[in-house]
PDB file of N, CA, C and O in Angstrom:
ATOM      1  N   UNK A   1     -38.242  -6.686-116.372  1.00  0.00           N
ATOM      2  CA  UNK A   1     -38.663  -6.275-115.044  1.00  0.00           C
ATOM      3  C   UNK A   1     -38.410  -4.787-114.858  1.00  0.00           C
ATOM      4  O   UNK A   1     -37.484  -4.208-115.426  1.00  0.00           O
ATOM      5  N   UNK A   2     -39.245  -4.209-114.062  1.00  0.00           N
ATOM      6  CA  UNK A   2     -39.082  -2.798-113.739  1.00  0.00           C
ATOM      7  C   UNK A   2     -38.024  -2.632-112.658  1.00  0.00           C
ATOM      8  O   UNK A   2     -37.792  -3.534-111.852  1.00  0.00           O
ATOM      9  N   UNK A   3     -37.404  -1.495-112.653  1.00  0.00           N
ATOM     10  CA  UNK A   3     -36.396  -1.199-111.628  1.00  0.00           C
ATOM     11  C   UNK A   3     -37.023  -1.173-110.234  1.00  0.00           C
ATOM     12  O   UNK A   3     -36.402  -1.671-109.295  1.00  0.00           O
ATOM     13  N   UNK A   4     -38.231  -0.612-110.053  1.00  0.00           N
ATOM     14  CA  UNK A   4     -38.824  -0.656-108.707  1.00  0.00           C
ATOM     15  C   UNK A   4     -39.053  -2.088-108.202  1.00  0.00           C
ATOM     16  O   UNK A   4     -38.926  -2.351-107.006  1.00  0.00           O
ATOM     17  N   UNK A   5     -39.390  -3.011-109.111  1.00  0.00           N
ATOM     18  CA  UNK A   5     -39.600  -4.404-108.711  1.00  0.00           C
ATOM     19  C   UNK A   5     -38.287  -5.024-108.247  1.00  0.00           C
ATOM     20  O   UNK A   5     -38.264  -5.753-107.256  1.00  0.00           O
ATOM     21  N   UNK A   6     -37.190  -4.740-108.957  1.00  0.00           N
ATOM     22  CA  UNK A   6     -35.873  -5.256-108.580  1.00  0.00           C
ATOM     23  C   UNK A   6     -35.462  -4.696-107.222  1.00  0.00           C
ATOM     24  O   UNK A   6     -34.943  -5.422-106.374  1.00  0.00           O
ATOM     25  N   UNK A   7     -35.695  -3.408-107.022  1.00  0.00           N
ATOM     26  CA  UNK A   7     -35.359  -2.773-105.746  1.00  0.00           C
ATOM     27  C   UNK A   7     -36.162  -3.413-104.615  1.00  0.00           C
ATOM     28  O   UNK A   7     -35.626  -3.653-103.533  1.00  0.00           O
ATOM     29  N   UNK A   8     -37.441  -3.691-104.860  1.00  0.00           N
ATOM     30  CA  UNK A   8     -38.286  -4.317-103.851  1.00  0.00           C
ATOM     31  C   UNK A   8     -37.775  -5.718-103.499  1.00  0.00           C
ATOM     32  O   UNK A   8     -37.718  -6.080-102.323  1.00  0.00           O
ATOM     33  N   UNK A   9     -37.410  -6.496-104.501  1.00  0.00           N
ATOM     34  CA  UNK A   9     -36.896  -7.848-104.266  1.00  0.00           C
ATOM     35  C   UNK A   9     -35.590  -7.797-103.478  1.00  0.00           C
ATOM     36  O   UNK A   9     -35.405  -8.555-102.525  1.00  0.00           O
ATOM     37  N   UNK A  10     -34.691  -6.908-103.875  1.00  0.00           N
ATOM     38  CA  UNK A  10     -33.414  -6.773-103.171  1.00  0.00           C
ATOM     39  C   UNK A  10     -33.648  -6.339-101.725  1.00  0.00           C
ATOM     40  O   UNK A  10     -32.968  -6.822-100.819  1.00  0.00           O
ATOM     41  N   UNK A  11     -34.594  -5.440-101.500  1.00  0.00           N
ATOM     42  CA  UNK A  11     -34.881  -4.969-100.145  1.00  0.00           C
ATOM     43  C   UNK A  11     -35.422  -6.108 -99.279  1.00  0.00           C
ATOM     44  O   UNK A  11     -35.023  -6.253 -98.124  1.00  0.00           O
ATOM     45  N   UNK A  12     -36.323  -6.909 -99.831  1.00  0.00           N
ATOM     46  CA  UNK A  12     -36.890  -8.023 -99.069  1.00  0.00           C
ATOM     47  C   UNK A  12     -35.803  -9.030 -98.716  1.00  0.00           C
ATOM     48  O   UNK A  12     -35.745  -9.503 -97.581  1.00  0.00           O
ATOM     49  N   UNK A  13     -34.944  -9.362 -99.669  1.00  0.00           N
ATOM     50  CA  UNK A  13     -33.860 -10.308 -99.418  1.00  0.00           C
ATOM     51  C   UNK A  13     -32.890  -9.745 -98.383  1.00  0.00           C
ATOM     52  O   UNK A  13     -32.438 -10.476 -97.502  1.00  0.00           O
ATOM     53  N   UNK A  14     -32.566  -8.463 -98.477  1.00  0.00           N
ATOM     54  CA  UNK A  14     -31.641  -7.839 -97.531  1.00  0.00           C
ATOM     55  C   UNK A  14     -32.221  -7.841 -96.118  1.00  0.00           C
ATOM     56  O   UNK A  14     -31.506  -8.112 -95.153  1.00  0.00           O
ATOM     57  N   UNK A  15     -33.507  -7.543 -95.996  1.00  0.00           N
ATOM     58  CA  UNK A  15     -34.140  -7.525 -94.675  1.00  0.00           C
ATOM     59  C   UNK A  15     -34.172  -8.931 -94.080  1.00  0.00           C
ATOM     60  O   UNK A  15     -33.898  -9.109 -92.893  1.00  0.00           O
ATOM     61  N   UNK A  16     -34.503  -9.927 -94.897  1.00  0.00           N
ATOM     62  CA  UNK A  16     -34.537 -11.307 -94.405  1.00  0.00           C
ATOM     63  C   UNK A  16     -33.149 -11.763 -93.975  1.00  0.00           C
ATOM     64  O   UNK A  16     -33.005 -12.409 -92.937  1.00  0.00           O
ATOM     65  N   UNK A  17     -32.136 -11.439 -94.753  1.00  0.00           N
ATOM     66  CA  UNK A  17     -30.763 -11.821 -94.421  1.00  0.00           C
ATOM     67  C   UNK A  17     -30.303 -11.134 -93.142  1.00  0.00           C
ATOM     68  O   UNK A  17     -29.689 -11.767 -92.284  1.00  0.00           O
ATOM     69  N   UNK A  18     -30.595  -9.853 -93.012  1.00  0.00           N
ATOM     70  CA  UNK A  18     -30.205  -9.118 -91.812  1.00  0.00           C
ATOM     71  C   UNK A  18     -30.913  -9.683 -90.581  1.00  0.00           C
ATOM     72  O   UNK A  18     -30.317  -9.773 -89.508  1.00  0.00           O
ATOM     73  N   UNK A  19     -32.175 -10.060 -90.734  1.00  0.00           N
ATOM     74  CA  UNK A  19     -32.919 -10.645 -89.616  1.00  0.00           C
ATOM     75  C   UNK A  19     -32.318 -11.961 -89.159  1.00  0.00           C
ATOM     76  O   UNK A  19     -32.173 -12.196 -87.959  1.00  0.00           O
ATOM     77  N   UNK A  20     -31.969 -12.818 -90.102  1.00  0.00           N
ATOM     78  CA  UNK A  20     -31.348 -14.100 -89.758  1.00  0.00           C
ATOM     79  C   UNK A  20     -29.979 -13.897 -89.112  1.00  0.00           C
ATOM     80  O   UNK A  20     -29.637 -14.590 -88.154  1.00  0.00           O
ATOM     81  N   UNK A  21     -29.205 -12.959 -89.627  1.00  0.00           N
ATOM     82  CA  UNK A  21     -27.888 -12.690 -89.051  1.00  0.00           C
ATOM     83  C   UNK A  21     -28.024 -12.169 -87.620  1.00  0.00           C
ATOM     84  O   UNK A  21     -27.263 -12.566 -86.737  1.00  0.00           O
ATOM     85  N   UNK A  22     -28.986 -11.288 -87.393  1.00  0.00           N
ATOM     86  CA  UNK A  22     -29.202 -10.747 -86.055  1.00  0.00           C
ATOM     87  C   UNK A  22     -29.667 -11.841 -85.096  1.00  0.00           C
ATOM     88  O   UNK A  22     -29.247 -11.872 -83.939  1.00  0.00           O
ATOM     89  N   UNK A  23     -30.524 -12.730 -85.567  1.00  0.00           N
ATOM     90  CA  UNK A  23     -30.993 -13.841 -84.736  1.00  0.00           C
ATOM     91  C   UNK A  23     -29.821 -14.751 -84.356  1.00  0.00           C
ATOM     92  O   UNK A  23     -29.719 -15.191 -83.211  1.00  0.00           O
ATOM     93  N   UNK A  24     -28.952 -15.027 -85.307  1.00  0.00           N
ATOM     94  CA  UNK A  24     -27.771 -15.853 -85.034  1.00  0.00           C
ATOM     95  C   UNK A  24     -26.845 -15.157 -84.032  1.00  0.00           C
ATOM     96  O   UNK A  24     -26.294 -15.803 -83.141  1.00  0.00           O
ATOM     97  N   UNK A  25     -26.677 -13.858 -84.177  1.00  0.00           N
ATOM     98  CA  UNK A  25     -25.843 -13.084 -83.257  1.00  0.00           C
ATOM     99  C   UNK A  25     -26.388 -13.169 -81.831  1.00  0.00           C
ATOM    100  O   UNK A  25     -25.632 -13.392 -80.886  1.00  0.00           O
ATOM    101  N   UNK A  26     -27.697 -12.991 -81.681  1.00  0.00           N
ATOM    102  CA  UNK A  26     -28.291 -13.056 -80.346  1.00  0.00           C
ATOM    103  C   UNK A  26     -28.151 -14.446 -79.737  1.00  0.00           C
ATOM    104  O   UNK A  26     -27.894 -14.578 -78.541  1.00  0.00           O
ATOM    105  N   UNK A  27     -28.317 -15.474 -80.548  1.00  0.00           N
ATOM    106  CA  UNK A  27     -28.185 -16.843 -80.051  1.00  0.00           C
ATOM    107  C   UNK A  27     -26.763 -17.116 -79.577  1.00  0.00           C
ATOM    108  O   UNK A  27     -26.575 -17.700 -78.510  1.00  0.00           O
ATOM    109  N   UNK A  28     -25.756 -16.705 -80.348  1.00  0.00           N
ATOM    110  CA  UNK A  28     -24.370 -16.942 -79.951  1.00  0.00           C
ATOM    111  C   UNK A  28     -24.000 -16.114 -78.727  1.00  0.00           C
ATOM    112  O   UNK A  28     -23.228 -16.567 -77.882  1.00  0.00           O
ATOM    113  N   UNK A  29     -24.533 -14.929 -78.628  1.00  0.00           N
ATOM    114  CA  UNK A  29     -24.247 -14.080 -77.472  1.00  0.00           C
ATOM    115  C   UNK A  29     -24.851 -14.672 -76.204  1.00  0.00           C
ATOM    116  O   UNK A  29     -24.246 -14.605 -75.135  1.00  0.00           O
ATOM    117  N   UNK A  30     -26.030 -15.245 -76.321  1.00  0.00           N
ATOM    118  CA  UNK A  30     -26.689 -15.861 -75.172  1.00  0.00           C
ATOM    119  C   UNK A  30     -25.874 -17.035 -74.655  1.00  0.00           C
ATOM    120  O   UNK A  30     -25.742 -17.210 -73.443  1.00  0.00           O
ATOM    121  N   UNK A  31     -25.334 -17.828 -75.542  1.00  0.00           N
ATOM    122  CA  UNK A  31     -24.558 -19.001 -75.144  1.00  0.00           C
ATOM    123  C   UNK A  31     -23.251 -18.583 -74.480  1.00  0.00           C
ATOM    124  O   UNK A  31     -22.877 -19.142 -73.448  1.00  0.00           O
ATOM    125  N   UNK A  32     -22.551 -17.607 -75.058  1.00  0.00           N
ATOM    126  CA  UNK A  32     -21.247 -17.236 -74.529  1.00  0.00           C
ATOM    127  C   UNK A  32     -21.344 -16.446 -73.231  1.00  0.00           C
ATOM    128  O   UNK A  32     -20.413 -16.468 -72.426  1.00  0.00           O
ATOM    129  N   UNK A  33     -22.450 -15.755 -73.016  1.00  0.00           N
ATOM    130  CA  UNK A  33     -22.541 -14.938 -71.811  1.00  0.00           C
ATOM    131  C   UNK A  33     -23.330 -15.628 -70.704  1.00  0.00           C
ATOM    132  O   UNK A  33     -23.631 -15.012 -69.681  1.00  0.00           O
ATOM    133  N   UNK A  34     -23.663 -16.896 -70.898  1.00  0.00           N
ATOM    134  CA  UNK A  34     -24.418 -17.589 -69.852  1.00  0.00           C
ATOM    135  C   UNK A  34     -23.539 -17.754 -68.616  1.00  0.00           C
ATOM    136  O   UNK A  34     -22.338 -18.012 -68.708  1.00  0.00           O
ATOM    137  N   UNK A  35     -24.160 -17.600 -67.488  1.00  0.00           N
ATOM    138  CA  UNK A  35     -23.439 -17.665 -66.220  1.00  0.00           C
ATOM    139  C   UNK A  35     -23.320 -19.116 -65.768  1.00  0.00           C
ATOM    140  O   UNK A  35     -24.286 -19.877 -65.840  1.00  0.00           O
ATOM    141  N   UNK A  36     -22.151 -19.491 -65.309  1.00  0.00           N
ATOM    142  CA  UNK A  36     -21.941 -20.806 -64.725  1.00  0.00           C
ATOM    143  C   UNK A  36     -21.880 -20.615 -63.218  1.00  0.00           C
ATOM    144  O   UNK A  36     -21.118 -19.790 -62.714  1.00  0.00           O
ATOM    145  N   UNK A  37     -22.681 -21.375 -62.516  1.00  0.00           N
ATOM    146  CA  UNK A  37     -22.709 -21.228 -61.062  1.00  0.00           C
ATOM    147  C   UNK A  37     -21.425 -21.785 -60.462  1.00  0.00           C
ATOM    148  O   UNK A  37     -20.718 -22.571 -61.093  1.00  0.00           O
ATOM    149  N   UNK A  38     -21.140 -21.373 -59.258  1.00  0.00           N
ATOM    150  CA  UNK A  38     -19.934 -21.844 -58.567  1.00  0.00           C
ATOM    151  C   UNK A  38     -19.976 -23.348 -58.351  1.00  0.00           C
ATOM    152  O   UNK A  38     -18.947 -24.019 -58.432  1.00  0.00           O
ATOM    153  N   UNK A  39     -21.166 -23.880 -58.076  1.00  0.00           N
ATOM    154  CA  UNK A  39     -21.287 -25.327 -57.870  1.00  0.00           C
ATOM    155  C   UNK A  39     -20.949 -26.084 -59.148  1.00  0.00           C
ATOM    156  O   UNK A  39     -20.250 -27.096 -59.104  1.00  0.00           O
ATOM    157  N   UNK A  40     -21.441 -25.601 -60.282  1.00  0.00           N
ATOM    158  CA  UNK A  40     -21.141 -26.244 -61.559  1.00  0.00           C
ATOM    159  C   UNK A  40     -19.654 -26.163 -61.864  1.00  0.00           C
ATOM    160  O   UNK A  40     -19.056 -27.126 -62.345  1.00  0.00           O
ATOM    161  N   UNK A  41     -19.068 -25.020 -61.584  1.00  0.00           N
ATOM    162  CA  UNK A  41     -17.646 -24.834 -61.831  1.00  0.00           C
ATOM    163  C   UNK A  41     -16.813 -25.771 -60.962  1.00  0.00           C
ATOM    164  O   UNK A  41     -15.847 -26.365 -61.438  1.00  0.00           O
ATOM    165  N   UNK A  42     -17.178 -25.902 -59.710  1.00  0.00           N
ATOM    166  CA  UNK A  42     -16.453 -26.797 -58.806  1.00  0.00           C
ATOM    167  C   UNK A  42     -16.603 -28.251 -59.244  1.00  0.00           C
ATOM    168  O   UNK A  42     -15.644 -29.021 -59.181  1.00  0.00           O
ATOM    169  N   UNK A  43     -17.791 -28.627 -59.682  1.00  0.00           N
ATOM    170  CA  UNK A  43     -18.012 -29.986 -60.172  1.00  0.00           C
ATOM    171  C   UNK A  43     -17.152 -30.262 -61.402  1.00  0.00           C
ATOM    172  O   UNK A  43     -16.558 -31.334 -61.517  1.00  0.00           O
ATOM    173  N   UNK A  44     -17.084 -29.304 -62.314  1.00  0.00           N
ATOM    174  CA  UNK A  44     -16.255 -29.474 -63.510  1.00  0.00           C
ATOM    175  C   UNK A  44     -14.776 -29.580 -63.153  1.00  0.00           C
ATOM    176  O   UNK A  44     -14.042 -30.351 -63.771  1.00  0.00           O
ATOM    177  N   UNK A  45     -14.341 -28.822 -62.173  1.00  0.00           N
ATOM    178  CA  UNK A  45     -12.939 -28.907 -61.733  1.00  0.00           C
ATOM    179  C   UNK A  45     -12.629 -30.281 -61.145  1.00  0.00           C
ATOM    180  O   UNK A  45     -11.574 -30.855 -61.417  1.00  0.00           O
ATOM    181  N   UNK A  46     -13.552 -30.804 -60.337  1.00  0.00           N
ATOM    182  CA  UNK A  46     -13.345 -32.133 -59.743  1.00  0.00           C
ATOM    183  C   UNK A  46     -13.303 -33.209 -60.823  1.00  0.00           C
ATOM    184  O   UNK A  46     -12.464 -34.109 -60.782  1.00  0.00           O
ATOM    185  N   UNK A  47     -14.211 -33.110 -61.785  1.00  0.00           N
ATOM    186  CA  UNK A  47     -14.226 -34.084 -62.879  1.00  0.00           C
ATOM    187  C   UNK A  47     -12.936 -34.010 -63.684  1.00  0.00           C
ATOM    188  O   UNK A  47     -12.376 -35.037 -64.067  1.00  0.00           O
ATOM    189  N   UNK A  48     -12.475 -32.809 -63.935  1.00  0.00           N
ATOM    190  CA  UNK A  48     -11.238 -32.618 -64.693  1.00  0.00           C
ATOM    191  C   UNK A  48     -10.057 -33.220 -63.942  1.00  0.00           C
ATOM    192  O   UNK A  48      -9.226 -33.903 -64.540  1.00  0.00           O
ATOM    193  N   UNK A  49      -9.976 -32.973 -62.645  1.00  0.00           N
ATOM    194  CA  UNK A  49      -8.889 -33.519 -61.829  1.00  0.00           C
ATOM    195  C   UNK A  49      -8.928 -35.044 -61.835  1.00  0.00           C
ATOM    196  O   UNK A  49      -7.890 -35.696 -61.952  1.00  0.00           O
ATOM    197  N   UNK A  50     -10.123 -35.608 -61.709  1.00  0.00           N
ATOM    198  CA  UNK A  50     -10.282 -37.063 -61.724  1.00  0.00           C
ATOM    199  C   UNK A  50      -9.821 -37.640 -63.065  1.00  0.00           C
ATOM    200  O   UNK A  50      -9.130 -38.658 -63.097  1.00  0.00           O
ATOM    201  N   UNK A  51     -10.197 -37.003 -64.152  1.00  0.00           N
ATOM    202  CA  UNK A  51      -9.788 -37.484 -65.476  1.00  0.00           C
ATOM    203  C   UNK A  51      -8.279 -37.363 -65.677  1.00  0.00           C
ATOM    204  O   UNK A  51      -7.665 -38.231 -66.298  1.00  0.00           O
ATOM    205  N   UNK A  52      -7.684 -36.297 -65.157  1.00  0.00           N
ATOM    206  CA  UNK A  52      -6.227 -36.152 -65.254  1.00  0.00           C
ATOM    207  C   UNK A  52      -5.529 -37.287 -64.507  1.00  0.00           C
ATOM    208  O   UNK A  52      -4.534 -37.826 -64.991  1.00  0.00           O
ATOM    209  N   UNK A  53      -6.039 -37.649 -63.342  1.00  0.00           N
ATOM    210  CA  UNK A  53      -5.448 -38.747 -62.574  1.00  0.00           C
ATOM    211  C   UNK A  53      -5.576 -40.068 -63.323  1.00  0.00           C
ATOM    212  O   UNK A  53      -4.644 -40.871 -63.331  1.00  0.00           O
ATOM    213  N   UNK A  54      -6.711 -40.292 -63.944  1.00  0.00           N
ATOM    214  CA  UNK A  54      -6.897 -41.531 -64.711  1.00  0.00           C
ATOM    215  C   UNK A  54      -5.940 -41.599 -65.894  1.00  0.00           C
ATOM    216  O   UNK A  54      -5.390 -42.658 -66.194  1.00  0.00           O
ATOM    217  N   UNK A  55      -5.744 -40.466 -66.564  1.00  0.00           N
ATOM    218  CA  UNK A  55      -4.818 -40.435 -67.700  1.00  0.00           C
ATOM    219  C   UNK A  55      -3.399 -40.727 -67.227  1.00  0.00           C
ATOM    220  O   UNK A  55      -2.660 -41.444 -67.901  1.00  0.00           O
ATOM    221  N   UNK A  56      -3.014 -40.184 -66.083  1.00  0.00           N
ATOM    222  CA  UNK A  56      -1.679 -40.453 -65.544  1.00  0.00           C
ATOM    223  C   UNK A  56      -1.491 -41.936 -65.258  1.00  0.00           C
ATOM    224  O   UNK A  56      -0.432 -42.493 -65.546  1.00  0.00           O
ATOM    225  N   UNK A  57      -2.502 -42.575 -64.697  1.00  0.00           N
ATOM    226  CA  UNK A  57      -2.413 -44.014 -64.417  1.00  0.00           C
ATOM    227  C   UNK A  57      -2.281 -44.788 -65.718  1.00  0.00           C
ATOM    228  O   UNK A  57      -1.455 -45.696 -65.819  1.00  0.00           O
ATOM    229  N   UNK A  58      -3.081 -44.440 -66.709  1.00  0.00           N
ATOM    230  CA  UNK A  58      -3.000 -45.134 -68.001  1.00  0.00           C
ATOM    231  C   UNK A  58      -1.650 -44.920 -68.671  1.00  0.00           C
ATOM    232  O   UNK A  58      -1.117 -45.836 -69.297  1.00  0.00           O
ATOM    233  N   UNK A  59      -1.094 -43.723 -68.547  1.00  0.00           N
ATOM    234  CA  UNK A  59       0.235 -43.465 -69.118  1.00  0.00           C
ATOM    235  C   UNK A  59       1.289 -44.325 -68.431  1.00  0.00           C
ATOM    236  O   UNK A  59       2.192 -44.843 -69.088  1.00  0.00           O
ATOM    237  N   UNK A  60       1.178 -44.478 -67.117  1.00  0.00           N
ATOM    238  CA  UNK A  60       2.131 -45.330 -66.393  1.00  0.00           C
ATOM    239  C   UNK A  60       2.028 -46.775 -66.853  1.00  0.00           C
ATOM    240  O   UNK A  60       3.040 -47.452 -67.029  1.00  0.00           O
ATOM    241  N   UNK A  61       0.800 -47.245 -67.048  1.00  0.00           N
ATOM    242  CA  UNK A  61       0.608 -48.632 -67.486  1.00  0.00           C
ATOM    243  C   UNK A  61       1.208 -48.842 -68.866  1.00  0.00           C
ATOM    244  O   UNK A  61       1.913 -49.825 -69.095  1.00  0.00           O
ATOM    245  N   UNK A  62       0.941 -47.940 -69.771  1.00  0.00           N
ATOM    246  CA  UNK A  62       1.392 -48.102 -71.152  1.00  0.00           C
ATOM    247  C   UNK A  62       2.900 -47.956 -71.272  1.00  0.00           C
ATOM    248  O   UNK A  62       3.516 -48.632 -72.096  1.00  0.00           O
ATOM    249  N   UNK A  63       3.504 -47.099 -70.476  1.00  0.00           N
ATOM    250  CA  UNK A  63       4.950 -46.897 -70.574  1.00  0.00           C
ATOM    251  C   UNK A  63       5.737 -47.903 -69.742  1.00  0.00           C
ATOM    252  O   UNK A  63       6.968 -47.898 -69.777  1.00  0.00           O
ATOM    253  N   UNK A  64       5.060 -48.751 -69.007  1.00  0.00           N
ATOM    254  CA  UNK A  64       5.730 -49.776 -68.203  1.00  0.00           C
ATOM    255  C   UNK A  64       6.355 -50.823 -69.124  1.00  0.00           C
ATOM    256  O   UNK A  64       5.748 -51.220 -70.118  1.00  0.00           O
ATOM    257  N   UNK A  65       7.567 -51.268 -68.795  1.00  0.00           N
ATOM    258  CA  UNK A  65       8.282 -52.241 -69.626  1.00  0.00           C
ATOM    259  C   UNK A  65       7.547 -53.568 -69.719  1.00  0.00           C
ATOM    260  O   UNK A  65       7.536 -54.190 -70.782  1.00  0.00           O
ATOM    261  N   UNK A  66       6.937 -54.010 -68.637  1.00  0.00           N
ATOM    262  CA  UNK A  66       6.232 -55.294 -68.670  1.00  0.00           C
ATOM    263  C   UNK A  66       5.024 -55.237 -69.601  1.00  0.00           C
ATOM    264  O   UNK A  66       4.673 -56.235 -70.230  1.00  0.00           O
ATOM    265  N   UNK A  67       4.393 -54.077 -69.690  1.00  0.00           N
ATOM    266  CA  UNK A  67       3.263 -53.925 -70.613  1.00  0.00           C
ATOM    267  C   UNK A  67       3.743 -54.057 -72.048  1.00  0.00           C
ATOM    268  O   UNK A  67       3.094 -54.703 -72.871  1.00  0.00           O
ATOM    269  N   UNK A  68       4.877 -53.444 -72.346  1.00  0.00           N
ATOM    270  CA  UNK A  68       5.440 -53.535 -73.697  1.00  0.00           C
ATOM    271  C   UNK A  68       5.791 -54.980 -74.029  1.00  0.00           C
ATOM    272  O   UNK A  68       5.555 -55.436 -75.147  1.00  0.00           O
ATOM    273  N   UNK A  69       6.352 -55.698 -73.065  1.00  0.00           N
ATOM    274  CA  UNK A  69       6.702 -57.101 -73.271  1.00  0.00           C
ATOM    275  C   UNK A  69       5.445 -57.937 -73.525  1.00  0.00           C
ATOM    276  O   UNK A  69       5.432 -58.786 -74.416  1.00  0.00           O
ATOM    277  N   UNK A  70       4.397 -57.697 -72.745  1.00  0.00           N
ATOM    278  CA  UNK A  70       3.139 -58.417 -72.947  1.00  0.00           C
ATOM    279  C   UNK A  70       2.571 -58.141 -74.335  1.00  0.00           C
ATOM    280  O   UNK A  70       2.045 -59.046 -74.983  1.00  0.00           O
ATOM    281  N   UNK A  71       2.672 -56.912 -74.788  1.00  0.00           N
ATOM    282  CA  UNK A  71       2.174 -56.562 -76.119  1.00  0.00           C
ATOM    283  C   UNK A  71       2.945 -57.297 -77.198  1.00  0.00           C
ATOM    284  O   UNK A  71       2.364 -57.771 -78.174  1.00  0.00           O
ATOM    285  N   UNK A  72       4.253 -57.389 -77.022  1.00  0.00           N
ATOM    286  CA  UNK A  72       5.073 -58.095 -78.010  1.00  0.00           C
ATOM    287  C   UNK A  72       4.760 -59.586 -78.010  1.00  0.00           C
ATOM    288  O   UNK A  72       4.713 -60.209 -79.071  1.00  0.00           O
ATOM    289  N   UNK A  73       4.545 -60.161 -76.836  1.00  0.00           N
ATOM    290  CA  UNK A  73       4.202 -61.588 -76.748  1.00  0.00           C
ATOM    291  C   UNK A  73       2.832 -61.837 -77.380  1.00  0.00           C
ATOM    292  O   UNK A  73       2.653 -62.809 -78.113  1.00  0.00           O
ATOM    293  N   UNK A  74       1.884 -60.976 -77.103  1.00  0.00           N
ATOM    294  CA  UNK A  74       0.548 -61.132 -77.677  1.00  0.00           C
ATOM    295  C   UNK A  74       0.557 -60.958 -79.191  1.00  0.00           C
ATOM    296  O   UNK A  74      -0.281 -61.534 -79.885  1.00  0.00           O
ATOM    297  N   UNK A  75       1.477 -60.183 -79.700  1.00  0.00           N
ATOM    298  CA  UNK A  75       1.564 -59.972 -81.144  1.00  0.00           C
ATOM    299  C   UNK A  75       2.062 -61.217 -81.866  1.00  0.00           C
ATOM    300  O   UNK A  75       1.827 -61.374 -83.064  1.00  0.00           O
ATOM    301  N   UNK A  76       2.751 -62.105 -81.146  1.00  0.00           N
ATOM    302  CA  UNK A  76       3.263 -63.334 -81.767  1.00  0.00           C
ATOM    303  C   UNK A  76       2.166 -64.273 -82.011  1.00  0.00           C
ATOM    304  O   UNK A  76       2.393 -65.367 -82.528  1.00  0.00           O
TER     305      UNK A  76
END
């Protein structure tokens, strides 16, 4: 192969790679800089609070002595 042909191939590959990298960069930047509205943020906070309360209830149930006793009886 001629050196100019190798240079041409390397240039084409480099341009294609740079284009794909730039496209990926723009896509990730768009996702991270997207604006969340106040309504969406408030909804997410309410959902998070609700889930935290449910987890607390489940933790109380599981750590209750009677629950442990029931588990041991059921295991027999």
